[in-house]
mmJSON file of the N, C-alpha and C atoms, coordinates in Angstrom:
{"data_MODEL":{"atom_site":{
"group_PDB":["ATOM","ATOM","ATOM","ATOM","ATOM","ATOM","ATOM","ATOM","ATOM","ATOM","ATOM","ATOM","ATOM","ATOM","ATOM","ATOM","ATOM","ATOM","ATOM","ATOM","ATOM","ATOM","ATOM","ATOM","ATOM","ATOM","ATOM","ATOM","ATOM","ATOM","ATOM","ATOM","ATOM","ATOM","ATOM","ATOM","ATOM","ATOM","ATOM","ATOM","ATOM","ATOM","ATOM","ATOM","ATOM","ATOM","ATOM","ATOM","ATOM","ATOM","ATOM","ATOM","ATOM","ATOM","ATOM","ATOM","ATOM","ATOM","ATOM","ATOM","ATOM","ATOM","ATOM","ATOM","ATOM","ATOM","ATOM","ATOM","ATOM","ATOM","ATOM","ATOM","ATOM","ATOM","ATOM","ATOM","ATOM","ATOM","ATOM","ATOM","ATOM","ATOM","ATOM","ATOM","ATOM","ATOM","ATOM","ATOM","ATOM","ATOM","ATOM","ATOM","ATOM","ATOM","ATOM","ATOM","ATOM","ATOM","ATOM","ATOM","ATOM","ATOM","ATOM","ATOM","ATOM","ATOM","ATOM","ATOM","ATOM","ATOM","ATOM","ATOM","ATOM","ATOM","ATOM","ATOM","ATOM","ATOM","ATOM","ATOM","ATOM","ATOM","ATOM","ATOM","ATOM","ATOM","ATOM","ATOM","ATOM","ATOM","ATOM","ATOM","ATOM","ATOM","ATOM","ATOM","ATOM","ATOM","ATOM","ATOM","ATOM","ATOM","ATOM","ATOM","ATOM","ATOM","ATOM","ATOM","ATOM","ATOM","ATOM","ATOM","ATOM","ATOM","ATOM","ATOM","ATOM","ATOM","ATOM","ATOM","ATOM","ATOM","ATOM","ATOM","ATOM","ATOM","ATOM","ATOM","ATOM","ATOM","ATOM","ATOM","ATOM","ATOM","ATOM","ATOM","ATOM","ATOM","ATOM","ATOM","ATOM","ATOM","ATOM","ATOM","ATOM","ATOM","ATOM","ATOM","ATOM","ATOM","ATOM","ATOM","ATOM","ATOM","ATOM","ATOM","ATOM","ATOM","ATOM","ATOM","ATOM","ATOM","ATOM","ATOM","ATOM","ATOM","ATOM","ATOM","ATOM","ATOM","ATOM","ATOM","ATOM","ATOM","ATOM","ATOM","ATOM","ATOM","ATOM","ATOM","ATOM","ATOM"],
"id":[1,2,3,4,5,6,7,8,9,10,11,12,13,14,15,16,17,18,19,20,21,22,23,24,25,26,27,28,29,30,31,32,33,34,35,36,37,38,39,40,41,42,43,44,45,46,47,48,49,50,51,52,53,54,55,56,57,58,59,60,61,62,63,64,65,66,67,68,69,70,71,72,73,74,75,76,77,78,79,80,81,82,83,84,85,86,87,88,89,90,91,92,93,94,95,96,97,98,99,100,101,102,103,104,105,106,107,108,109,110,111,112,113,114,115,116,117,118,119,120,121,122,123,124,125,126,127,128,129,130,131,132,133,134,135,136,137,138,139,140,141,142,143,144,145,146,147,148,149,150,151,152,153,154,155,156,157,158,159,160,161,162,163,164,165,166,167,168,169,170,171,172,173,174,175,176,177,178,179,180,181,182,183,184,185,186,187,188,189,190,191,192,193,194,195,196,197,198,199,200,201,202,203,204,205,206,207,208,209,210,211,212,213,214,215,216,217,218,219,220,221,222],
"type_symbol":["N","C","C","N","C","C","N","C","C","N","C","C","N","C","C","N","C","C","N","C","C","N","C","C","N","C","C","N","C","C","N","C","C","N","C","C","N","C","C","N","C","C","N","C","C","N","C","C","N","C","C","N","C","C","N","C","C","N","C","C","N","C","C","N","C","C","N","C","C","N","C","C","N","C","C","N","C","C","N","C","C","N","C","C","N","C","C","N","C","C","N","C","C","N","C","C","N","C","C","N","C","C","N","C","C","N","C","C","N","C","C","N","C","C","N","C","C","N","C","C","N","C","C","N","C","C","N","C","C","N","C","C","N","C","C","N","C","C","N","C","C","N","C","C","N","C","C","N","C","C","N","C","C","N","C","C","N","C","C","N","C","C","N","C","C","N","C","C","N","C","C","N","C","C","N","C","C","N","C","C","N","C","C","N","C","C","N","C","C","N","C","C","N","C","C","N","C","C","N","C","C","N","C","C","N","C","C","N","C","C","N","C","C","N","C","C","N","C","C","N","C","C"],
"label_atom_id":["N","CA","C","N","CA","C","N","CA","C","N","CA","C","N","CA","C","N","CA","C","N","CA","C","N","CA","C","N","CA","C","N","CA","C","N","CA","C","N","CA","C","N","CA","C","N","CA","C","N","CA","C","N","CA","C","N","CA","C","N","CA","C","N","CA","C","N","CA","C","N","CA","C","N","CA","C","N","CA","C","N","CA","C","N","CA","C","N","CA","C","N","CA","C","N","CA","C","N","CA","C","N","CA","C","N","CA","C","N","CA","C","N","CA","C","N","CA","C","N","CA","C","N","CA","C","N","CA","C","N","CA","C","N","CA","C","N","CA","C","N","CA","C","N","CA","C","N","CA","C","N","CA","C","N","CA","C","N","CA","C","N","CA","C","N","CA","C","N","CA","C","N","CA","C","N","CA","C","N","CA","C","N","CA","C","N","CA","C","N","CA","C","N","CA","C","N","CA","C","N","CA","C","N","CA","C","N","CA","C","N","CA","C","N","CA","C","N","CA","C","N","CA","C","N","CA","C","N","CA","C","N","CA","C","N","CA","C","N","CA","C","N","CA","C","N","CA","C","N","CA","C","N","CA","C","N","CA","C"],
"label_alt_id":[null,null,null,null,null,null,null,null,null,null,null,null,null,null,null,null,null,null,null,null,null,null,null,null,null,null,null,null,null,null,null,null,null,null,null,null,null,null,null,null,null,null,null,null,null,null,null,null,null,null,null,null,null,null,null,null,null,null,null,null,null,null,null,null,null,null,null,null,null,null,null,null,null,null,null,null,null,null,null,null,null,null,null,null,null,null,null,null,null,null,null,null,null,null,null,null,null,null,null,null,null,null,null,null,null,null,null,null,null,null,null,null,null,null,null,null,null,null,null,null,null,null,null,null,null,null,null,null,null,null,null,null,null,null,null,null,null,null,null,null,null,null,null,null,null,null,null,null,null,null,null,null,null,null,null,null,null,null,null,null,null,null,null,null,null,null,null,null,null,null,null,null,null,null,null,null,null,null,null,null,null,null,null,null,null,null,null,null,null,null,null,null,null,null,null,null,null,null,null,null,null,null,null,null,null,null,null,null,null,null,null,null,null,null,null,null,null,null,null,null,null,null],
"label_comp_id":["MET","MET","MET","ASN","ASN","ASN","ASN","ASN","ASN","PHE","PHE","PHE","PRO","PRO","PRO","SER","SER","SER","LYS","LYS","LYS","ASP","ASP","ASP","THR","THR","THR","VAL","VAL","VAL","GLU","GLU","GLU","ARG","ARG","ARG","LEU","LEU","LEU","ARG","ARG","ARG","LYS","LYS","LYS","GLN","GLN","GLN","TYR","TYR","TYR","PRO","PRO","PRO","SER","SER","SER","GLY","GLY","GLY","THR","THR","THR","ARG","ARG","ARG","VAL","VAL","VAL","LYS","LYS","LYS","LEU","LEU","LEU","VAL","VAL","VAL","HIS","HIS","HIS","MET","MET","MET","ASN","ASN","ASN","ASP","ASP","ASP","PRO","PRO","PRO","TYR","TYR","TYR","SER","SER","SER","LYS","LYS","LYS","LEU","LEU","LEU","ARG","ARG","ARG","PRO","PRO","PRO","GLY","GLY","GLY","ASP","ASP","ASP","LYS","LYS","LYS","GLY","GLY","GLY","THR","THR","THR","VAL","VAL","VAL","ASP","ASP","ASP","PHE","PHE","PHE","VAL","VAL","VAL","ASP","ASP","ASP","ASP","ASP","ASP","THR","THR","THR","GLY","GLY","GLY","THR","THR","THR","ILE","ILE","ILE","PHE","PHE","PHE","CYS","CYS","CYS","SER","SER","SER","TRP","TRP","TRP","ASP","ASP","ASP","ARG","ARG","ARG","GLY","GLY","GLY","SER","SER","SER","SER","SER","SER","LEU","LEU","LEU","GLY","GLY","GLY","VAL","VAL","VAL","VAL","VAL","VAL","TYR","TYR","TYR","GLY","GLY","GLY","GLU","GLU","GLU","ASP","ASP","ASP","ALA","ALA","ALA","VAL","VAL","VAL","ARG","ARG","ARG","LYS","LYS","LYS","LEU","LEU","LEU"],
"label_asym_id":["A","A","A","A","A","A","A","A","A","A","A","A","A","A","A","A","A","A","A","A","A","A","A","A","A","A","A","A","A","A","A","A","A","A","A","A","A","A","A","A","A","A","A","A","A","A","A","A","A","A","A","A","A","A","A","A","A","A","A","A","A","A","A","A","A","A","A","A","A","A","A","A","A","A","A","A","A","A","A","A","A","A","A","A","A","A","A","A","A","A","A","A","A","A","A","A","A","A","A","A","A","A","A","A","A","A","A","A","A","A","A","A","A","A","A","A","A","A","A","A","A","A","A","A","A","A","A","A","A","A","A","A","A","A","A","A","A","A","A","A","A","A","A","A","A","A","A","A","A","A","A","A","A","A","A","A","A","A","A","A","A","A","A","A","A","A","A","A","A","A","A","A","A","A","A","A","A","A","A","A","A","A","A","A","A","A","A","A","A","A","A","A","A","A","A","A","A","A","A","A","A","A","A","A","A","A","A","A","A","A","A","A","A","A","A","A","A","A","A","A","A","A"],
"label_entity_id":["1","1","1","1","1","1","1","1","1","1","1","1","1","1","1","1","1","1","1","1","1","1","1","1","1","1","1","1","1","1","1","1","1","1","1","1","1","1","1","1","1","1","1","1","1","1","1","1","1","1","1","1","1","1","1","1","1","1","1","1","1","1","1","1","1","1","1","1","1","1","1","1","1","1","1","1","1","1","1","1","1","1","1","1","1","1","1","1","1","1","1","1","1","1","1","1","1","1","1","1","1","1","1","1","1","1","1","1","1","1","1","1","1","1","1","1","1","1","1","1","1","1","1","1","1","1","1","1","1","1","1","1","1","1","1","1","1","1","1","1","1","1","1","1","1","1","1","1","1","1","1","1","1","1","1","1","1","1","1","1","1","1","1","1","1","1","1","1","1","1","1","1","1","1","1","1","1","1","1","1","1","1","1","1","1","1","1","1","1","1","1","1","1","1","1","1","1","1","1","1","1","1","1","1","1","1","1","1","1","1","1","1","1","1","1","1","1","1","1","1","1","1"],
"label_seq_id":[1,1,1,2,2,2,3,3,3,4,4,4,5,5,5,6,6,6,7,7,7,8,8,8,9,9,9,10,10,10,11,11,11,12,12,12,13,13,13,14,14,14,15,15,15,16,16,16,17,17,17,18,18,18,19,19,19,20,20,20,21,21,21,22,22,22,23,23,23,24,24,24,25,25,25,26,26,26,27,27,27,28,28,28,29,29,29,30,30,30,31,31,31,32,32,32,33,33,33,34,34,34,35,35,35,36,36,36,37,37,37,38,38,38,39,39,39,40,40,40,41,41,41,42,42,42,43,43,43,44,44,44,45,45,45,46,46,46,47,47,47,48,48,48,49,49,49,50,50,50,51,51,51,52,52,52,53,53,53,54,54,54,55,55,55,56,56,56,57,57,57,58,58,58,59,59,59,60,60,60,61,61,61,62,62,62,63,63,63,64,64,64,65,65,65,66,66,66,67,67,67,68,68,68,69,69,69,70,70,70,71,71,71,72,72,72,73,73,73,74,74,74],
"pdbx_PDB_ins_code":[null,null,null,null,null,null,null,null,null,null,null,null,null,null,null,null,null,null,null,null,null,null,null,null,null,null,null,null,null,null,null,null,null,null,null,null,null,null,null,null,null,null,null,null,null,null,null,null,null,null,null,null,null,null,null,null,null,null,null,null,null,null,null,null,null,null,null,null,null,null,null,null,null,null,null,null,null,null,null,null,null,null,null,null,null,null,null,null,null,null,null,null,null,null,null,null,null,null,null,null,null,null,null,null,null,null,null,null,null,null,null,null,null,null,null,null,null,null,null,null,null,null,null,null,null,null,null,null,null,null,null,null,null,null,null,null,null,null,null,null,null,null,null,null,null,null,null,null,null,null,null,null,null,null,null,null,null,null,null,null,null,null,null,null,null,null,null,null,null,null,null,null,null,null,null,null,null,null,null,null,null,null,null,null,null,null,null,null,null,null,null,null,null,null,null,null,null,null,null,null,null,null,null,null,null,null,null,null,null,null,null,null,null,null,null,null,null,null,null,null,null,null],
"Cartn_x":[203.805,202.527,201.46,200.416,199.366,198.029,197.584,196.297,195.23,195.497,194.532,193.34,192.153,190.96,191.0,190.207,190.111,189.434,189.587,188.923,187.415,186.868,185.422,184.993,185.799,185.489,185.538,186.549,186.665,185.45,185.025,183.847,182.596,182.472,181.326,181.334,182.512,182.622,182.248,182.687,182.363,180.87,180.184,178.733,178.026,178.566,177.946,178.168,179.322,179.686,180.05,179.061,179.364,179.647,180.301,180.598,179.324,179.412,178.257,177.526,177.833,177.175,177.581,176.601,176.877,177.163,178.21,178.625,178.878,178.881,179.171,180.314,181.321,182.467,182.082,182.399,182.173,183.459,184.582,185.876,187.002,188.038,189.234,190.451,191.264,192.431,193.65,193.548,194.631,194.699,195.676,195.744,196.014,196.479,196.803,195.661,194.614,193.469,192.649,192.129,191.214,189.773,189.553,188.207,187.827,186.551,186.031,184.779,184.466,183.226,182.029,181.189,180.024,180.232,181.505,181.754,181.153,180.665,180.0,180.803,180.645,181.336,180.648,181.216,180.688,181.768,181.397,182.346,182.753,184.077,184.614,184.822,185.539,185.785,186.353,186.339,186.976,188.141,189.361,190.529,190.709,191.746,191.971,192.333,192.649,192.941,191.723,190.585,189.367,189.264,190.2,190.122,189.027,188.133,187.03,187.479,187.713,188.139,186.917,186.912,185.77,186.208,185.284,185.433,184.623,185.322,184.665,184.156,183.028,182.405,183.325,184.22,185.114,186.386,186.43,187.516,188.583,188.586,189.587,189.239,190.238,189.978,190.638,190.78,191.39,190.544,191.237,190.555,190.249,189.185,188.771,189.38,190.358,191.134,190.373,190.244,189.543,190.216,189.409,189.924,190.472,190.647,191.176,190.158,189.454,188.51,187.106,186.101,184.732,183.837,182.975,181.931,180.629,179.532,178.254,177.507,176.671,175.902,174.833,174.58,173.491,172.249],
"Cartn_y":[23.966,23.284,24.296,24.394,25.374,24.664,24.498,23.86,24.874,26.147,27.18,27.121,27.453,27.465,28.639,28.517,29.584,30.818,31.95,33.179,32.995,32.248,31.989,31.201,30.211,29.413,30.268,31.13,32.019,32.94,33.484,34.366,33.598,32.346,31.519,31.279,30.984,30.783,32.05,33.204,34.479,34.752,34.363,34.544,33.541,32.317,31.259,31.465,32.042,32.222,33.676,34.587,35.985,36.155,37.247,37.563,37.483,36.829,36.693,35.375,34.592,33.306,32.33,31.651,30.628,29.311,28.631,27.374,26.318,25.062,23.916,23.149,22.809,22.078,20.637,20.206,18.832,18.038,18.626,17.935,18.963,18.757,19.595,18.681,18.842,18.0,18.612,18.776,19.37,18.652,17.758,16.965,17.806,19.045,19.891,20.811,20.864,21.721,21.118,21.983,21.538,21.492,22.001,21.973,20.54,20.238,18.911,19.018,17.968,17.988,18.329,19.207,19.662,21.016,21.454,22.781,23.844,24.925,25.989,27.272,28.084,29.36,30.329,31.523,32.593,33.006,33.061,33.433,34.891,35.143,36.504,36.971,36.152,36.488,35.272,35.338,34.331,35.021,34.455,35.106,34.692,35.194,34.956,33.514,32.691,31.28,30.394,31.017,30.269,29.782,30.19,29.808,30.623,29.917,30.563,30.787,32.041,32.368,32.565,31.882,31.891,32.224,32.809,32.941,31.8,30.795,29.601,29.862,29.272,29.48,29.058,28.114,27.663,28.508,29.628,30.588,30.565,29.571,29.468,30.397,30.721,31.515,30.867,29.547,28.833,28.954,29.034,29.069,27.667,27.568,26.325,26.32,25.437,25.444,24.757,25.468,24.929,23.627,22.576,21.301,20.385,20.911,20.104,19.928,20.994,20.999,21.229,21.037,21.233,21.787,22.733,23.263,23.237,23.376,23.574,24.698,25.384,26.484,25.956,26.736,26.406,27.17],
"Cartn_z":[89.498,89.651,90.07,89.265,89.522,89.672,90.9,91.168,91.539,91.239,91.589,90.644,91.16,90.302,89.323,88.28,87.28,87.886,87.198,87.66,87.706,86.737,86.723,87.959,88.348,89.524,90.786,90.883,92.045,92.122,90.982,90.975,91.392,90.934,91.317,92.827,93.386,94.835,95.599,95.088,95.759,95.751,94.666,94.602,95.506,95.575,96.37,97.868,98.223,99.634,99.936,99.832,100.161,101.651,101.99,103.385,104.216,105.366,106.247,106.106,105.059,104.847,105.95,106.525,107.531,106.813,107.275,106.661,107.73,107.288,108.142,107.491,108.28,107.752,107.44,106.207,105.79,105.979,105.54,105.599,105.554,106.364,106.278,106.252,105.213,105.001,105.693,107.018,107.81,109.153,109.316,110.551,111.805,111.636,112.786,113.187,112.368,112.68,113.807,114.67,115.716,115.207,113.99,113.416,113.061,113.246,112.965,112.1,111.32,110.534,111.425,110.926,111.685,112.335,112.468,113.035,112.118,112.731,111.974,112.046,110.996,110.947,110.021,109.938,109.093,108.105,106.825,105.779,105.936,105.873,105.857,104.416,103.635,102.23,101.506,100.167,99.316,98.626,98.774,98.167,96.705,96.064,94.632,94.295,95.313,95.07,95.352,95.679,95.953,97.386,98.244,99.655,100.335,101.025,101.733,103.173,103.531,104.897,105.772,106.912,107.82,109.231,109.973,111.422,112.009,112.503,113.034,114.446,114.78,116.086,117.236,116.988,118.063,118.157,117.417,117.576,116.504,115.653,114.594,113.431,112.626,111.421,110.201,110.229,109.112,107.85,106.724,105.442,104.944,104.156,103.522,102.126,101.898,100.66,99.535,98.405,97.24,96.784,96.597,96.114,97.199,98.412,99.522,100.635,100.966,102.07,101.526,102.375,101.91,103.016,102.625,103.492,102.723,103.452,102.787,103.491,102.713,103.255,104.201,105.243,106.182,105.802],
"occupancy":[1.0,1.0,1.0,1.0,1.0,1.0,1.0,1.0,1.0,1.0,1.0,1.0,1.0,1.0,1.0,1.0,1.0,1.0,1.0,1.0,1.0,1.0,1.0,1.0,1.0,1.0,1.0,1.0,1.0,1.0,1.0,1.0,1.0,1.0,1.0,1.0,1.0,1.0,1.0,1.0,1.0,1.0,1.0,1.0,1.0,1.0,1.0,1.0,1.0,1.0,1.0,1.0,1.0,1.0,1.0,1.0,1.0,1.0,1.0,1.0,1.0,1.0,1.0,1.0,1.0,1.0,1.0,1.0,1.0,1.0,1.0,1.0,1.0,1.0,1.0,1.0,1.0,1.0,1.0,1.0,1.0,1.0,1.0,1.0,1.0,1.0,1.0,1.0,1.0,1.0,1.0,1.0,1.0,1.0,1.0,1.0,1.0,1.0,1.0,1.0,1.0,1.0,1.0,1.0,1.0,1.0,1.0,1.0,1.0,1.0,1.0,1.0,1.0,1.0,1.0,1.0,1.0,1.0,1.0,1.0,1.0,1.0,1.0,1.0,1.0,1.0,1.0,1.0,1.0,1.0,1.0,1.0,1.0,1.0,1.0,1.0,1.0,1.0,1.0,1.0,1.0,1.0,1.0,1.0,1.0,1.0,1.0,1.0,1.0,1.0,1.0,1.0,1.0,1.0,1.0,1.0,1.0,1.0,1.0,1.0,1.0,1.0,1.0,1.0,1.0,1.0,1.0,1.0,1.0,1.0,1.0,1.0,1.0,1.0,1.0,1.0,1.0,1.0,1.0,1.0,1.0,1.0,1.0,1.0,1.0,1.0,1.0,1.0,1.0,1.0,1.0,1.0,1.0,1.0,1.0,1.0,1.0,1.0,1.0,1.0,1.0,1.0,1.0,1.0,1.0,1.0,1.0,1.0,1.0,1.0,1.0,1.0,1.0,1.0,1.0,1.0,1.0,1.0,1.0,1.0,1.0,1.0],
"B_iso_or_equiv":[0.0,0.0,0.0,0.0,0.0,0.0,0.0,0.0,0.0,0.0,0.0,0.0,0.0,0.0,0.0,0.0,0.0,0.0,0.0,0.0,0.0,0.0,0.0,0.0,0.0,0.0,0.0,0.0,0.0,0.0,0.0,0.0,0.0,0.0,0.0,0.0,0.0,0.0,0.0,0.0,0.0,0.0,0.0,0.0,0.0,0.0,0.0,0.0,0.0,0.0,0.0,0.0,0.0,0.0,0.0,0.0,0.0,0.0,0.0,0.0,0.0,0.0,0.0,0.0,0.0,0.0,0.0,0.0,0.0,0.0,0.0,0.0,0.0,0.0,0.0,0.0,0.0,0.0,0.0,0.0,0.0,0.0,0.0,0.0,0.0,0.0,0.0,0.0,0.0,0.0,0.0,0.0,0.0,0.0,0.0,0.0,0.0,0.0,0.0,0.0,0.0,0.0,0.0,0.0,0.0,0.0,0.0,0.0,0.0,0.0,0.0,0.0,0.0,0.0,0.0,0.0,0.0,0.0,0.0,0.0,0.0,0.0,0.0,0.0,0.0,0.0,0.0,0.0,0.0,0.0,0.0,0.0,0.0,0.0,0.0,0.0,0.0,0.0,0.0,0.0,0.0,0.0,0.0,0.0,0.0,0.0,0.0,0.0,0.0,0.0,0.0,0.0,0.0,0.0,0.0,0.0,0.0,0.0,0.0,0.0,0.0,0.0,0.0,0.0,0.0,0.0,0.0,0.0,0.0,0.0,0.0,0.0,0.0,0.0,0.0,0.0,0.0,0.0,0.0,0.0,0.0,0.0,0.0,0.0,0.0,0.0,0.0,0.0,0.0,0.0,0.0,0.0,0.0,0.0,0.0,0.0,0.0,0.0,0.0,0.0,0.0,0.0,0.0,0.0,0.0,0.0,0.0,0.0,0.0,0.0,0.0,0.0,0.0,0.0,0.0,0.0,0.0,0.0,0.0,0.0,0.0,0.0],
"pdbx_formal_charge":[null,null,null,null,null,null,null,null,null,null,null,null,null,null,null,null,null,null,null,null,null,null,null,null,null,null,null,null,null,null,null,null,null,null,null,null,null,null,null,null,null,null,null,null,null,null,null,null,null,null,null,null,null,null,null,null,null,null,null,null,null,null,null,null,null,null,null,null,null,null,null,null,null,null,null,null,null,null,null,null,null,null,null,null,null,null,null,null,null,null,null,null,null,null,null,null,null,null,null,null,null,null,null,null,null,null,null,null,null,null,null,null,null,null,null,null,null,null,null,null,null,null,null,null,null,null,null,null,null,null,null,null,null,null,null,null,null,null,null,null,null,null,null,null,null,null,null,null,null,null,null,null,null,null,null,null,null,null,null,null,null,null,null,null,null,null,null,null,null,null,null,null,null,null,null,null,null,null,null,null,null,null,null,null,null,null,null,null,null,null,null,null,null,null,null,null,null,null,null,null,null,null,null,null,null,null,null,null,null,null,null,null,null,null,null,null,null,null,null,null,null,null],
"auth_seq_id":[1,1,1,2,2,2,3,3,3,4,4,4,5,5,5,6,6,6,7,7,7,8,8,8,9,9,9,10,10,10,11,11,11,12,12,12,13,13,13,14,14,14,15,15,15,16,16,16,17,17,17,18,18,18,19,19,19,20,20,20,21,21,21,22,22,22,23,23,23,24,24,24,25,25,25,26,26,26,27,27,27,28,28,28,29,29,29,30,30,30,31,31,31,32,32,32,33,33,33,34,34,34,35,35,35,36,36,36,37,37,37,38,38,38,39,39,39,40,40,40,41,41,41,42,42,42,43,43,43,44,44,44,45,45,45,46,46,46,47,47,47,48,48,48,49,49,49,50,50,50,51,51,51,52,52,52,53,53,53,54,54,54,55,55,55,56,56,56,57,57,57,58,58,58,59,59,59,60,60,60,61,61,61,62,62,62,63,63,63,64,64,64,65,65,65,66,66,66,67,67,67,68,68,68,69,69,69,70,70,70,71,71,71,72,72,72,73,73,73,74,74,74],
"auth_comp_id":["MET","MET","MET","ASN","ASN","ASN","ASN","ASN","ASN","PHE","PHE","PHE","PRO","PRO","PRO","SER","SER","SER","LYS","LYS","LYS","ASP","ASP","ASP","THR","THR","THR","VAL","VAL","VAL","GLU","GLU","GLU","ARG","ARG","ARG","LEU","LEU","LEU","ARG","ARG","ARG","LYS","LYS","LYS","GLN","GLN","GLN","TYR","TYR","TYR","PRO","PRO","PRO","SER","SER","SER","GLY","GLY","GLY","THR","THR","THR","ARG","ARG","ARG","VAL","VAL","VAL","LYS","LYS","LYS","LEU","LEU","LEU","VAL","VAL","VAL","HIS","HIS","HIS","MET","MET","MET","ASN","ASN","ASN","ASP","ASP","ASP","PRO","PRO","PRO","TYR","TYR","TYR","SER","SER","SER","LYS","LYS","LYS","LEU","LEU","LEU","ARG","ARG","ARG","PRO","PRO","PRO","GLY","GLY","GLY","ASP","ASP","ASP","LYS","LYS","LYS","GLY","GLY","GLY","THR","THR","THR","VAL","VAL","VAL","ASP","ASP","ASP","PHE","PHE","PHE","VAL","VAL","VAL","ASP","ASP","ASP","ASP","ASP","ASP","THR","THR","THR","GLY","GLY","GLY","THR","THR","THR","ILE","ILE","ILE","PHE","PHE","PHE","CYS","CYS","CYS","SER","SER","SER","TRP","TRP","TRP","ASP","ASP","ASP","ARG","ARG","ARG","GLY","GLY","GLY","SER","SER","SER","SER","SER","SER","LEU","LEU","LEU","GLY","GLY","GLY","VAL","VAL","VAL","VAL","VAL","VAL","TYR","TYR","TYR","GLY","GLY","GLY","GLU","GLU","GLU","ASP","ASP","ASP","ALA","ALA","ALA","VAL","VAL","VAL","ARG","ARG","ARG","LYS","LYS","LYS","LEU","LEU","LEU"],
"auth_asym_id":["A","A","A","A","A","A","A","A","A","A","A","A","A","A","A","A","A","A","A","A","A","A","A","A","A","A","A","A","A","A","A","A","A","A","A","A","A","A","A","A","A","A","A","A","A","A","A","A","A","A","A","A","A","A","A","A","A","A","A","A","A","A","A","A","A","A","A","A","A","A","A","A","A","A","A","A","A","A","A","A","A","A","A","A","A","A","A","A","A","A","A","A","A","A","A","A","A","A","A","A","A","A","A","A","A","A","A","A","A","A","A","A","A","A","A","A","A","A","A","A","A","A","A","A","A","A","A","A","A","A","A","A","A","A","A","A","A","A","A","A","A","A","A","A","A","A","A","A","A","A","A","A","A","A","A","A","A","A","A","A","A","A","A","A","A","A","A","A","A","A","A","A","A","A","A","A","A","A","A","A","A","A","A","A","A","A","A","A","A","A","A","A","A","A","A","A","A","A","A","A","A","A","A","A","A","A","A","A","A","A","A","A","A","A","A","A","A","A","A","A","A","A"],
"auth_atom_id":["N","CA","C","N","CA","C","N","CA","C","N","CA","C","N","CA","C","N","CA","C","N","CA","C","N","CA","C","N","CA","C","N","CA","C","N","CA","C","N","CA","C","N","CA","C","N","CA","C","N","CA","C","N","CA","C","N","CA","C","N","CA","C","N","CA","C","N","CA","C","N","CA","C","N","CA","C","N","CA","C","N","CA","C","N","CA","C","N","CA","C","N","CA","C","N","CA","C","N","CA","C","N","CA","C","N","CA","C","N","CA","C","N","CA","C","N","CA","C","N","CA","C","N","CA","C","N","CA","C","N","CA","C","N","CA","C","N","CA","C","N","CA","C","N","CA","C","N","CA","C","N","CA","C","N","CA","C","N","CA","C","N","CA","C","N","CA","C","N","CA","C","N","CA","C","N","CA","C","N","CA","C","N","CA","C","N","CA","C","N","CA","C","N","CA","C","N","CA","C","N","CA","C","N","CA","C","N","CA","C","N","CA","C","N","CA","C","N","CA","C","N","CA","C","N","CA","C","N","CA","C","N","CA","C","N","CA","C","N","CA","C","N","CA","C","N","CA","C","N","CA","C","N","CA","C","N","CA","C"],
"pdbx_PDB_model_num":[1,1,1,1,1,1,1,1,1,1,1,1,1,1,1,1,1,1,1,1,1,1,1,1,1,1,1,1,1,1,1,1,1,1,1,1,1,1,1,1,1,1,1,1,1,1,1,1,1,1,1,1,1,1,1,1,1,1,1,1,1,1,1,1,1,1,1,1,1,1,1,1,1,1,1,1,1,1,1,1,1,1,1,1,1,1,1,1,1,1,1,1,1,1,1,1,1,1,1,1,1,1,1,1,1,1,1,1,1,1,1,1,1,1,1,1,1,1,1,1,1,1,1,1,1,1,1,1,1,1,1,1,1,1,1,1,1,1,1,1,1,1,1,1,1,1,1,1,1,1,1,1,1,1,1,1,1,1,1,1,1,1,1,1,1,1,1,1,1,1,1,1,1,1,1,1,1,1,1,1,1,1,1,1,1,1,1,1,1,1,1,1,1,1,1,1,1,1,1,1,1,1,1,1,1,1,1,1,1,1,1,1,1,1,1,1,1,1,1,1,1,1]
}}}
């Protein structure tokens, strides 16, 4: 089962969320995460699976998984 985004989608995400971009969490589909909607962070990088890795202001470094979680630019 391959739910990874296409290379074009990953490139689009990298252009949309370059390193240093401030983001706000809209939704995270992880019941064990302490992150909540409205939490803010700074993008570190987007990996080859489209996961947006962030340094969250509350100390977490969880990635935002493409197709499961959502952030928006500030």
